[in-house]
Residue, then its C-alpha position, 0 to 999 in steps of 0.5 A: x834444358x838447354x838442349x831443349x831450347x836449342x831444338x826448339x829454336x832450330x825448329x822455329x827456324x826451319x818453320x820460318x826459314x826465308x820469312x825473316x828479314x834478316x840476312x843468313x850467315x852466308x848472305x852477310x859474308x857476300x856483303x861489301x865492306x860498307x854493308x859488312x860494318x852495318x852487320x856487325x853493328x846488327x850482330x852487336x845489338x843482338x849480342x846486347x839484347x841476349x845479354x839483357x834477356x839473360x839479365x830478365x831470366x836471371x831477375x826472374x830466378x829462371x835459366x838464362x840462355x848463356x852463362x857468361x862469368x859475372x866479371x866478363x864484358x862482352x865488348x864489340x870486337x869481343x861479340x865479333x870474335x866469338x861470332x867468327x870463330x863460331x861460324x868458322x868451327x860450323x859452317x853448316x850454319x851458313x844459311x841460318x839467320x845471323x842473330x840465331x847463330x850469334x846466339x849458338x856462339x854465345x851459347x857454345x862460348x858460355x855454356x851453362x853447365 
């Protein structure tokens, strides 16, 4: 089920690529320090949005996007670490939108097995 969601998201990313307003991973890397701070706030917001989406899916008895342990809280610093480590291991994600890569990173860190 998770693989189907990833494939569907990958297809959507390929279809709308440059139409998205958010920067890619590579664009984010090339930003100045001040712009990177804004990017971090944006990524943190994306991670929070995915957490709320997970809560909504769980309340409906549907499959979650990723399976974070219930005792685990993701702080801003932890979200940035999860994102950074994923990007380092997956340089092929450089041209993908930051928000999508944050989701991939969370799915990688907390897989639903």
